C-alpha positions as CSV (number, residue, x, y, z in Angstrom):
1,M,-15.7,12.7,-16.6
2,M,-17.8,14.4,-19.4
3,A,-21.6,13.6,-19.5
4,V,-22.7,12.0,-22.8
5,L,-25.3,14.6,-24.3
6,P,-28.6,13.5,-25.6
7,W,-28.5,14.0,-29.2
8,I,-32.0,12.7,-30.1
9,L,-33.3,15.2,-27.5
10,I,-30.8,17.9,-28.9
11,G,-32.6,16.9,-32.2
12,V,-36.1,17.0,-31.2
13,L,-35.8,20.3,-29.3
14,A,-33.9,21.8,-32.3
15,A,-36.7,20.9,-34.7
16,T,-39.0,23.9,-33.2
17,G,-36.6,26.0,-35.0
18,I,-38.0,24.5,-38.2
19,G,-41.6,24.6,-36.7
20,M,-41.1,28.5,-36.1
21,A,-39.8,29.2,-39.4
22,L,-42.4,27.5,-41.0
23,I,-45.2,29.7,-39.1
24,S,-43.2,32.9,-39.7
25,S,-42.6,31.9,-43.3
26,L,-46.0,30.5,-44.6
27,V,-48.5,32.5,-42.2
28,G,-46.4,35.6,-41.2
29,M,-45.4,36.5,-37.6
30,R,-44.7,40.0,-36.3
31,Q,-41.8,40.1,-33.9
32,K,-43.6,41.0,-31.3
33,I,-45.4,37.4,-31.3
34,E,-42.3,35.5,-32.5
35,N,-40.1,36.9,-29.5
36,P,-42.9,35.5,-26.7
37,A,-43.4,32.4,-28.7
38,W,-39.7,31.6,-28.3
39,W,-39.3,32.3,-24.8
40,G,-42.2,29.9,-24.3
41,L,-40.7,27.2,-26.2
42,Y,-37.4,27.9,-24.2
43,A,-39.4,27.6,-21.2
44,I,-40.7,23.9,-22.3
45,W,-37.2,23.1,-22.9
46,I,-36.2,23.8,-19.5
47,T,-39.1,22.1,-18.2
48,I,-38.2,18.8,-20.4
49,V,-34.5,18.9,-19.5
50,L,-35.3,19.3,-15.7
51,I,-37.8,16.6,-15.9
52,L,-35.5,14.1,-17.9
53,D,-32.9,15.0,-15.2
54,V,-30.5,15.7,-18.1
55,A,-26.8,15.0,-17.2
56,A,-25.5,18.4,-19.2
57,P,-28.5,20.7,-19.1
58,F,-26.2,23.8,-20.3
59,R,-24.5,21.9,-23.1
60,T,-27.8,20.2,-24.2
61,I,-30.0,23.4,-24.4
62,L,-27.0,25.4,-25.8
63,F,-26.3,23.1,-28.7
64,A,-30.1,22.7,-29.4
65,S,-30.7,26.2,-29.6
66,I,-27.6,26.6,-32.3
67,L,-29.0,24.1,-34.1
68,A,-32.6,25.5,-33.9
69,G,-31.1,28.8,-35.0
70,L,-29.5,27.1,-37.9
71,L,-32.6,25.2,-38.9
72,H,-34.6,28.3,-38.3
73,G,-32.4,30.5,-40.8
74,S,-32.1,27.5,-43.5
75,T,-36.0,27.1,-43.5
76,Q,-36.6,30.7,-43.8
77,S,-34.0,31.1,-46.6
78,L,-35.4,28.1,-48.3
79,L,-39.2,29.7,-48.1
80,L,-37.8,33.4,-48.8
81,D,-40.5,34.2,-51.2
82,R,-43.0,32.9,-49.1
83,Y,-41.6,34.9,-46.0
84,I,-41.6,38.2,-48.0
85,T,-45.1,37.8,-49.1
86,N,-46.1,36.7,-45.5
87,N,-44.5,39.4,-43.6
88,P,-45.1,42.7,-45.2
89,W,-44.1,44.6,-42.2
90,Y,-40.5,43.6,-43.0
91,A,-40.8,45.1,-46.5
92,A,-38.0,47.6,-46.0
93,Q,-35.6,45.1,-44.8
94,M,-36.1,42.7,-47.5
95,Q,-35.1,45.2,-50.4
96,A,-31.8,43.5,-50.3
97,P,-30.4,40.9,-53.0
98,R,-31.5,37.6,-52.4
99,R,-27.8,35.9,-51.7
100,R,-27.6,38.6,-48.9
101,L,-30.9,37.9,-47.2
102,V,-30.2,34.5,-47.3
103,M,-26.8,35.3,-45.5
104,Q,-28.6,37.1,-42.9
105,F,-31.1,34.7,-42.1
106,L,-28.5,31.9,-41.4
107,L,-26.3,34.3,-39.4
108,M,-29.1,35.8,-37.4
109,G,-30.3,32.0,-36.9
110,L,-26.9,31.3,-35.5
111,G,-26.3,34.3,-33.7
112,V,-29.5,34.5,-31.8
113,G,-29.6,30.7,-31.4
114,T,-26.0,31.0,-29.5
115,V,-26.6,34.1,-27.6
116,F,-30.2,33.2,-26.4
117,G,-29.1,29.3,-25.9
118,A,-26.2,30.2,-23.9
119,L,-28.6,32.6,-21.6
120,V,-31.5,29.8,-21.6
121,A,-28.7,27.1,-20.9
122,G,-27.5,29.1,-18.0
123,I,-31.0,29.3,-16.5
124,A,-31.5,25.6,-17.1
125,W,-27.9,25.0,-15.3
126,G,-29.0,27.0,-12.4
127,L,-32.3,25.5,-12.1
128,A,-30.9,22.0,-12.2
129,R,-28.1,22.7,-9.6
130,V,-31.1,24.0,-7.2
131,F,-33.6,21.2,-8.3
132,G,-31.4,18.5,-8.7
């Protein structure tokens, strides 16, 4: 029997993608800060999923991460001008046409959300098996 996914939890976790995109777009965030921040958020996600004893930890985190990536890329795309202004260290990469940059943000969000989501979901699944 397939476990029911906690869609509200997935939505709440995925909303961190919007938060991170707002910070990177409205304030600016170097990759050496953004990457550890994401890993910290993923650690919090794992902790929440384990504490709540979610029946499908792998799928919950994977779906949340994919959605977070899409929300992150979408939010940065909507705030593209602010992102470019507040992240001058990426000026060389921001020389492409607007349509291409939007597509890059969306595809990168989807790709990163999927790849790292699978990795983190695997960690959560393993920890749930050990501690559950």
